C-alpha positions as CSV (number, residue, x, y, z in Angstrom):
1,X,234.8,53.2,203.5
2,X,231.5,51.7,202.8
3,X,229.8,53.4,199.8
4,X,226.2,54.2,200.0
5,X,224.1,52.7,197.4
6,X,222.1,55.3,195.4
7,X,218.5,54.9,196.0
8,X,216.4,54.4,192.9
9,X,212.9,55.7,192.9
10,X,210.2,54.2,190.7
11,X,207.4,56.3,189.3
12,X,204.2,56.2,191.3
13,X,200.7,56.3,189.9
14,X,199.6,59.7,188.6
15,X,197.2,60.2,191.5
16,X,199.9,59.9,194.1
17,X,203.0,61.8,192.7
18,X,203.4,65.2,191.3
19,X,204.7,65.7,187.8
20,X,208.5,65.3,187.5
21,X,210.3,68.1,185.7
22,X,213.5,68.2,183.7
23,X,213.4,64.6,182.4
24,X,215.9,64.2,179.5
25,X,214.4,64.3,176.0
26,X,215.5,60.7,175.4
27,X,213.1,59.4,178.1
28,X,210.2,57.7,176.3
29,X,207.7,59.4,178.5
30,X,208.8,62.9,177.5
31,X,206.4,65.6,176.3
32,X,207.7,68.9,175.0
33,X,206.0,71.7,176.9
34,X,206.0,75.3,175.4
35,X,204.9,78.4,177.1
36,X,205.8,81.6,175.3
37,X,209.6,81.7,175.2
38,X,210.0,78.7,177.6
39,X,210.5,75.3,176.2
40,X,211.1,72.2,178.3
41,X,210.9,68.4,177.9
42,X,208.9,66.9,180.7
43,X,208.2,63.3,181.7
44,X,204.4,63.8,181.7
45,X,203.2,61.3,179.1
46,X,200.1,59.6,180.4
47,X,199.2,62.6,182.5
48,X,196.3,65.0,182.0
49,X,196.8,68.4,180.5
50,X,195.3,69.9,183.6
51,X,198.0,68.3,185.8
52,X,200.7,69.9,183.6
53,X,198.9,73.2,183.6
54,X,199.2,73.4,187.4
55,X,202.9,72.9,187.2
56,X,203.4,75.2,184.2
57,X,201.6,78.0,186.1
58,X,204.1,77.7,188.9
59,X,207.2,77.4,186.8
60,X,206.4,79.4,183.6
61,X,203.8,81.8,185.1
62,X,201.3,81.1,182.3
63,X,198.1,83.0,182.1
64,X,195.2,81.1,183.9
65,X,193.1,81.7,180.7
66,X,195.7,80.2,178.4
67,X,194.4,77.6,176.0
68,X,196.2,74.2,175.6
69,X,197.2,73.1,172.1
70,X,198.6,69.5,171.6
71,X,200.4,69.2,168.3
72,X,198.7,72.4,167.2
73,X,195.1,71.4,168.1
74,X,193.2,72.7,171.0
75,X,192.4,70.2,173.8
76,X,190.6,70.2,177.1
77,X,192.4,69.8,180.5
78,X,191.2,66.1,180.6
79,X,193.2,65.2,177.5
80,X,195.8,62.5,178.2
81,X,199.2,63.2,176.9
82,X,201.2,60.7,174.8
83,X,205.0,60.4,174.5
84,X,206.5,62.7,171.9
85,X,203.6,65.1,171.7
86,X,204.0,68.9,171.9
87,X,201.9,70.7,174.5
88,X,201.7,74.5,174.1
89,X,199.9,77.0,176.4
90,X,198.8,80.1,174.5
91,X,197.0,83.2,175.6
92,X,195.6,84.8,172.4
93,X,193.6,87.8,173.9
94,X,195.8,90.9,173.7
95,X,198.7,89.0,172.1
96,X,200.8,91.1,169.7
97,X,202.6,89.8,166.7
98,X,201.2,86.3,167.1
99,X,203.0,83.9,164.8
100,X,201.3,81.1,162.8
101,X,198.2,83.0,161.7
102,X,197.7,80.5,158.9
103,X,194.3,78.9,159.2
104,X,193.0,81.5,161.6
105,X,189.5,82.8,160.9
106,X,187.6,85.5,162.7
107,X,183.8,85.1,162.6
108,X,181.3,87.7,163.7
109,X,177.7,87.1,164.5
110,X,175.3,89.4,166.4
111,X,177.5,91.2,169.0
112,X,180.2,88.5,169.3
113,X,183.5,87.8,167.5
114,X,185.0,84.3,167.5
115,X,188.4,83.3,166.2
116,X,189.3,79.8,165.2
117,X,192.3,78.0,164.0
118,X,191.8,75.0,161.6
119,X,188.2,74.9,162.6
120,X,188.8,74.8,166.3
121,X,187.6,77.7,168.5
122,X,190.4,79.6,170.3
123,X,188.6,82.4,171.9
124,X,185.7,84.9,171.8
125,X,185.0,88.5,172.6
126,X,182.4,91.2,171.9
127,X,182.5,93.1,168.6
128,X,182.7,96.4,170.6
129,X,185.7,95.1,172.6
130,X,187.4,94.0,169.4
131,X,186.9,97.3,167.7
132,X,188.0,99.2,170.8
133,X,191.3,97.3,170.6
134,X,191.7,98.2,166.9
135,X,191.1,101.9,167.7
136,X,193.5,101.7,170.6
137,X,196.2,100.6,168.1
138,X,196.1,104.1,166.8
139,X,196.0,105.6,163.3
140,X,198.9,105.8,160.8
141,X,200.9,108.9,159.9
142,X,198.6,109.6,157.0
143,X,195.9,110.5,159.5
144,X,198.0,112.9,161.5
145,X,196.7,116.5,161.5
146,X,198.1,119.8,162.8
147,X,195.5,121.9,164.6
148,X,195.2,125.4,163.1
149,X,196.3,128.2,165.4
150,X,193.8,128.8,168.2
151,X,192.1,125.4,167.9
152,X,192.3,123.6,171.2
153,X,190.2,120.6,170.3
154,X,189.2,119.0,167.0
155,X,186.8,116.0,167.1
156,X,186.1,114.0,164.0
157,X,183.0,111.8,163.7
158,X,182.3,110.5,160.2
159,X,182.0,113.5,157.9
160,X,181.5,115.9,160.8
161,X,184.1,117.8,162.7
162,X,183.7,119.9,165.9
163,X,186.3,122.6,166.4
164,X,186.9,124.4,169.7
165,X,188.5,127.7,169.0
166,X,190.0,129.7,171.9
167,X,191.0,133.4,171.4
168,X,193.0,135.1,174.1
169,X,191.7,138.1,176.1
170,X,192.4,141.5,174.6
171,X,190.8,144.8,173.7
172,X,189.5,144.7,170.2
173,X,188.1,147.2,167.8
174,X,184.7,146.0,166.7
175,X,181.8,147.5,164.7
176,X,178.7,147.9,166.9
177,X,175.2,149.1,165.9
178,X,174.4,152.6,167.0
179,X,171.3,153.5,169.0
180,X,170.0,155.7,166.1
181,X,170.4,153.0,163.4
182,X,167.4,153.2,161.1
183,X,167.3,149.3,160.8
184,X,168.2,146.5,163.2
185,X,170.4,144.6,160.7
186,X,171.3,144.4,157.1
187,X,173.3,146.6,154.7
188,X,171.7,149.9,155.9
189,X,172.7,149.3,159.5
190,X,174.4,152.4,161.1
191,X,177.3,151.4,163.2
192,X,180.4,152.8,164.9
193,X,183.7,151.4,165.9
194,X,184.4,150.8,169.5
195,X,187.4,149.5,171.4
196,X,186.0,146.9,173.8
197,X,187.7,144.5,176.2
198,X,187.0,140.8,175.8
199,X,188.0,137.9,178.1
200,X,188.8,134.5,176.5
201,X,186.4,133.9,173.7
202,X,185.5,130.3,172.9
203,X,183.8,129.5,169.6
204,X,182.6,125.9,169.2
205,X,181.7,125.2,165.6
206,X,180.4,121.9,164.0
207,X,181.2,121.4,160.3
208,X,179.9,118.7,158.0
209,X,182.0,118.0,154.9
210,X,183.8,121.2,155.7
211,X,180.8,123.5,155.7
212,X,178.9,125.2,158.5
213,X,175.9,123.3,160.0
214,X,174.3,126.1,162.0
215,X,175.5,124.2,165.1
216,X,177.8,126.9,166.5
217,X,178.1,128.6,169.9
218,X,180.1,131.4,171.5
219,X,181.2,131.5,175.2
220,X,183.5,133.4,177.5
221,X,186.1,132.1,179.9
222,X,188.4,134.0,182.4
223,X,191.3,131.5,182.0
224,X,192.6,129.3,179.2
225,X,191.0,125.9,178.6
226,X,192.8,123.2,180.6
227,X,190.2,120.4,180.7
228,X,187.1,119.0,179.1
229,X,185.5,119.6,182.5
230,X,186.1,123.4,182.4
231,X,183.2,125.7,182.8
232,X,181.9,128.0,180.1
233,X,180.3,131.3,180.6
234,X,177.6,133.2,178.7
235,X,178.7,136.3,176.7
236,X,177.2,139.7,176.7
237,X,177.1,140.0,172.9
238,X,174.7,141.0,170.2
239,X,174.2,138.2,167.6
240,X,174.6,135.6,170.3
241,X,171.3,134.1,171.6
242,X,169.5,131.1,172.9
243,X,168.0,129.3,170.0
244,X,167.9,126.2,167.7
245,X,168.4,123.9,170.7
246,X,171.6,125.6,171.8
247,X,171.9,127.9,174.9
248,X,174.4,130.3,173.3
249,X,174.0,130.1,169.5
250,X,176.2,132.6,167.5
251,X,175.1,134.0,164.2
252,X,177.4,133.3,161.3
253,X,174.7,133.7,158.7
254,X,176.5,136.1,156.4
255,X,179.6,133.9,156.1
256,X,178.6,132.7,152.7
257,X,181.9,131.6,151.1
258,X,182.4,127.9,150.4
259,X,184.5,126.8,153.3
260,X,184.9,123.2,152.1
261,X,187.3,124.5,149.4
262,X,189.7,125.8,152.1
263,X,192.2,123.9,154.2
264,X,191.5,123.8,158.0
265,X,193.7,126.7,158.8
266,X,192.0,129.1,156.4
267,X,188.6,127.6,157.2
268,X,189.0,128.4,160.9
269,X,190.4,131.8,160.0
270,X,187.4,132.6,157.9
271,X,185.1,131.9,160.9
272,X,187.1,133.9,163.4
273,X,187.5,136.9,161.0
274,X,183.7,136.9,160.4
275,X,183.0,136.8,164.1
276,X,185.2,139.9,164.8
277,X,184.8,141.9,161.6
278,X,181.1,141.6,160.9
279,X,178.9,144.3,162.5
280,X,177.3,143.4,165.8
281,X,173.6,144.1,165.0
282,X,170.2,143.5,166.6
283,X,169.4,140.6,164.2
284,X,169.1,138.1,167.0
285,X,166.5,140.2,168.7
286,X,164.4,140.0,165.5
287,X,165.0,136.4,164.4
288,X,165.7,134.5,167.7
289,X,163.8,136.9,169.9
290,X,166.7,137.5,172.3
291,X,170.4,138.2,172.6
292,X,172.8,138.2,175.5
293,X,173.3,141.9,175.1
294,X,169.7,142.3,176.3
295,X,170.3,140.1,179.3
296,X,170.8,141.9,182.6
297,X,174.3,143.3,182.9
298,X,176.6,141.3,185.2
299,X,178.7,144.5,185.8
300,X,177.7,148.2,185.6
301,X,180.7,148.8,183.4
302,X,179.0,146.7,180.8
303,X,175.6,148.4,180.9
304,X,176.1,150.4,177.7
305,X,178.6,150.3,174.8
306,X,179.9,153.7,176.1
307,X,180.5,152.4,179.6
308,X,182.2,149.3,178.2
309,X,184.5,151.3,176.1
310,X,185.3,153.7,179.0
311,X,186.1,150.8,181.3
312,X,188.3,149.3,178.6
313,X,190.3,152.5,178.4
314,X,190.8,152.5,182.1
315,X,191.6,148.7,182.4
316,X,191.9,146.7,179.2
317,X,191.6,143.4,181.2
318,X,188.9,144.2,183.7
319,X,186.6,141.6,182.0
320,X,188.8,138.8,183.4
321,X,187.3,139.7,186.9
322,X,183.7,140.0,185.9
323,X,181.3,137.4,187.4
324,X,180.0,136.1,184.1
325,X,177.0,133.8,184.2
326,X,177.8,130.1,184.0
327,X,176.6,128.1,181.0
328,X,174.6,124.9,181.9
329,X,177.3,122.4,180.6
330,X,181.0,122.1,180.8
331,X,183.1,122.1,177.7
332,X,183.2,118.4,177.0
333,X,179.4,118.0,177.4
334,X,178.8,121.0,175.3
335,X,180.9,119.6,172.4
336,X,179.2,116.2,172.7
337,X,175.7,117.7,172.6
338,X,176.6,119.8,169.6
339,X,178.3,117.1,167.6
340,X,175.5,114.7,168.5
341,X,173.0,116.9,166.6
342,X,175.0,116.4,163.4
343,X,176.6,113.0,163.9
344,X,175.1,111.1,166.9
345,X,177.6,108.8,168.5
346,X,176.7,105.1,168.6
347,X,179.4,102.6,169.4
348,X,179.6,99.7,167.0
349,X,178.5,96.7,169.0
350,X,177.2,94.3,166.4
351,X,177.7,93.0,162.9
352,X,174.7,94.8,161.4
353,X,176.3,98.2,162.3
354,X,179.5,97.1,160.6
355,X,177.6,96.1,157.5
356,X,175.9,99.6,157.5
357,X,179.3,101.2,157.7
358,X,180.6,99.1,154.8
359,X,177.5,100.1,152.7
360,X,178.1,103.8,153.5
361,X,181.7,103.3,152.2
362,X,180.4,101.8,149.0
363,X,178.1,104.7,148.5
């Protein structure tokens, strides 16, 4: 039988023939190509990096934005490869646990961050994007906090904290100023105890270094909080008024103890105890010129303290069906507005802001 002679092909010029893959390492034209975990010797000496990139994208699925390093130095796609060189495709953005950090420098100027290796630029991003990635990495265990009972949301911003406290619906015995009280507020106020029904009560309080800031509001809800987009409703309470740039400011003026000396559990408890145990007086009518008790009643059963107490005796949860007046902002917007009065939010977008933060830390 006549044997067929194996046909030997000779390499054509680079412009006419695609890159050959899988050439043995001993071939003089071999270049080692690395892409992540993939390593292969390829007969691509004399070819441009861009030619190899096209093939590597098809075989190794490299990222289109990957940079090319030849023997550890970044090169352009027009770079001609020489035998024995190592070509590596690397995508630095978003890479975790990148090895070989020696010689890597991050430079920040204005609103940009640039990282270099051995003086050669490898990539760039904005300062804000870089810091967002740092934040997305999460905080360590030493920053974990348990929310005190009843606290649905705690937002920290610098030395300020906003706490959203939700208290469930229930009849409660409160002290309420009587019609014949000789004074509107103060130690000589005449009051009586009344058992009154309350829906969900939401207190939003902003602290600074653990102390009250006067930025505090009280609202009602007819269902538990489920979303930052949930609506809030105005109360019908004495000592809750429109004032100080807030639509539903609540008076906590006589809570004079040093709250910063307490842990968060006892701090929140001190606020809620004061809210329920202090006498509901007419101080807001005097100092703020209004209170929500003086607003038109949304239900005849709430027209007077006596009617309210009588309705409570007949149905302790009737207040969950009252058409309370809606507040102007949802929960999330309300918290943002309040916290912004103490610690305005400004995303770090440039180096000058970072320097300011470092100076504050030094102080």
